[in-house]
N, C-alpha and C positions, 0 to 999 in steps of 0.2 A: 660203663662205656656209654657214650652218648648215642642217640639213634643214628646219626650220620656215620659215626665211626663203626657201629654195628652193621649198618647196611653195606658199607664199603668192605668190611671184613667178610661178610657173607658173599658179596660179589667176587672178591678175590678167591675165596674158597671154591666157589663154583667154577671159576676160570681154571684154577689148578686141577680140580677134579676132572673137568672135561679134557684138559691136556693129558692128564694121567691115563684116562681111558683111551684117548686117541693113540697115545704111544704104545700102550699094552696091546690094543687091538691091532695096530699096524704091525707090531712084532709077530703076532700070531698069524695074521692074514696076508701080509705083503712084506716078505723078508727084504726084497730089494729096496723098497721105499724106506723101510726101517733103517737099513744100513746107510742109505744116503742121508736120512734125517739125523743120524748120529755121527756123521762125518764131522771132525773137529773144525773144518773150514766151512761148514754149512752156513753159519751165521754171517761170516765174512762175505761169502759169495752172494748171499741174499741181500745184504746191505749194499754191496757193489751194484747189483742189478737194480735195486730200488732207487739208489741215488743217481745212477747214470741214466735211468729212464725217466726220472721225474723232471718236469719242466723247471727251469731255474733261470734267473737273470743275474748277470755280472758274476761275481765270484761266489761260488757255493762252498761255504765252510764245511758243511756235512760231507759233501762229496770229497773235498780235499782230505778230510780226516780218514775216510774209508780208503782212498787211494794210497795214503801214507801207510796205513796198516797193511794194505795189499803189497806194497813195496817191501815191507819188513818180512813178509811171509811168501814172497814171490816164488822161491824155489819149491815150496810145498804146494802152491797153487798150480803151477805148470809142470811140475815134475822134473825140472832142470833142463839144461840145454838151450834155453831161450832167455835172452837178457831182458830185463824189465824195460819197457818202453817209456815209463813215466819217471821223470826226474824232478826233484824239488831242490831249490838252493837251501843252504843252511839257515838263512833268515826265515824262510817259510816254515821249515821244520821246527825251528825254535818257537816261532809265534804260535803255530798250531799246537805244539805240546804245552805251551803256557796257558793258552785259552781253553784247552780241552781238559 
């Protein structure tokens, strides 16, 4: 293994080790945070917040992808009873799925 590859492997290992210890410590010390962290929609909610709050100009492809994924899982996100306010036409959905 070359030095650059070895350094990257060590970096990746350290990141994963820190993440492991964070998750296990959270499970022991903060049950509510651990439950929220392990919510299956945690990543989608985080990406929605990140993309919606980031500055962007004209059409934001990353935001569109996340909004489409939110539309697909809308009932899970809101718990039902509320219709999704976001609509995309078939052309946008097709173009986004092809590019993604």
